[in-house]
N, C-alpha and C positions, 0 to 999 in steps of 0.2 A: 503494500501499500503506499500510494507517494501521494503526500500533499503539498501542493505550492501553495505557499502563502506570499499574498502581493500585498505589499504597504505601500500606500500612498501619502499618505498623511505627515506634513513638513515637521510636526510636533514629536514625531518618532514614537520612542517608547511612552512618552508622557500623554498621547490624545487616546481620546476615547473609543473611536474607531479600533485603534490597534488593539486596547487592553479587552473591546468586545469581540475581535476575530481570533484572541488566544482561546476566550472562554470558546469559541467554536469550536477553536483546533484539540482542546482538550475533550470536549463532547466526542468530536471524533476518535480519539485515542483512546477513550474509553471503549470505544466498538473497536478499532482496531489498532491494540497495544503494541502493535510492531510498526506501527506508519513511521514513517521518515518524511520529515521538512523538509522542502525545499524553500530558503527564505530570500526573495525578491525585492529588495529597497527600492522605489522607484522618485520618490519624493527629491526634490532639490535639484541640482545637477546630475543622479546619478546614471539617466539614459542620454543619449545624443539626439539631438533633433533630427527628425527625416530629413533627407538632402537629396540632391541631384540623382544618384544612382538608385535612389527609392525610388523617386518619381519616375524615371526612366523604366524602373521595371514594372510599374503600375501601366505603363503604356505601350510595351513593347515586348517581345519573348528574348530581348537579347540578354542574355547573362550577364548581369552584374551583381550576383549574390556574395563578390567576398570584395565589393568596392565600398567605400564609406559606410553607411550606417547600415548596411545591407547586413551584416555580417550579425551587429548585435540583434537586428532584428530576427533574425535566424536563429538565435541563442536562444533569445525570450518565447519564441513559436515554439523550439522542441522542448521548453520547459512546460511549456501545456501539455505538447501531446504525448510527454512521456507523466503527468499527472494524472492520477485516479480522480483527483479530488481539485477544486481550486478553491482557496478562501483569499477574497479581498478586501482588505480596508481603508475604508478611503472616508474623507468627510465630504461635507456638501459645498460648496462653495458656489455662489450667486445661484441658487437654485439647482443645480447642476454638477458634475465632475469635476474636480481640481485640474490643472492644466497636467499636472505627472499623471495622473490617471488616461487622459486623454490620449497623450504620449504613448504610452504604455501599449493601447487600445492601436495606436495608430499602425504601431510597429507589427503587434500580432494579425491586424485584418488586412490579410494581403492579396489580391486576385491572382487565382491561378495558385496560391500557398495555402491559405485557409479558408476561402471563397472561390467560387465559379460565377459565371453568367452566362444563362441560360436566355430563350427566348421567355422565360414565363420569370424571369427577376435573377435575383442573387441565390446561390446554392450554397450553402456550408459544406467545407470538406473536412470538420473537425469531426472525431466520433463525442457523441454527447456523453457527458458527466456532470457529477452534482457540481455546481458552483453556488458558494454560501457568497452573500457580501455583507459585512459590516459597516453599517453607515452612523456616522452622529454628523449630527445637524443644533448648530445655536440655536434654532427656531424650528417650531414646529410643522411637520408636513404633509401629517396624515391625522386620520381620525377625527373625530370632534372638535377637538381644539386647534385643529390645522389652521395657520394662519399666511401660508405663504404658499407659491406655486413648487411642485417637485416635477423637474426636466429629466432629474437622475435616475430615477426608477424606471419608466418609460425608454432611456436611451441605453441605458446597459442592457434591458432584456432584448432592444432591437438588434444591437450591435454585437452583442453575445450570440443571439440566435442566426444571426447574419453567418457567422462563421461556424455554428453546427451546434453551438452550447445554448441549450433550451431548458434545461434542468436548475434553474436560477431560483434560490431562496434569500430573501432579506432580512435581517434582523437590524435595527435599529436604535440609536440611544439619541432621542429630540430633547429640544429645549437644553442642551447643555450650558447656554447664557442663561439661564433660570437661574432662581434663588438654590443654593445649596441642600435646602431639603426639600425642596422639588426636583432636583435632578439625582436625589439619593431616592425617592420614589420611582423616578425614571428608570432607574438602574434597576430594581426590585422586580418592576413590570418585564423588562428585558430577560432578566434572570429566568421568570415565571415561560419567558415565551421559550426558551430554550430548551427548558426541562419539559416542557410539554412536547415540544418538536421531536428531541431526539428519545424521549419515554417511549414512545410510537413505534 
């Protein structure tokens, strides 16, 4: 069992999303004690931006697989391919994914590599596997107390589905900018959601 842990928070170990993702991994390890975790930190300048060879690869059949950012892109794709389960830790930035996660997705969503194009539209080339997304947000974007839009969840479902990953489950810690007692209650609710999910 191989778990790929992708962490997109610029706050690293201090982030709510990272803490939540570790709880998810602990639940997975209880089911799969021999599971190995591959860490992929993508915040900050961890990833090179896509460049000319990358753009060339999207538009032609010219082999530029070892040029510029393409070698890194291939390593990131292979990490996903080798993972039995993917766990993504991410904050919500401006109602959507942070730039670091968008860049990682750009690297792994490549035509003729992780998706193809047909007359019916785009077809994912990756074998489906569980993807768990741990999301932290300063405000609330779900439930009766929601007061901001959520473009993160539908975007991730769409882009991951495009490359073949449809089994996507979200866990959230919302309202991290709230009063400490309110945040503590939110964490307890998230812990209960994890317990309920993995108890089934």
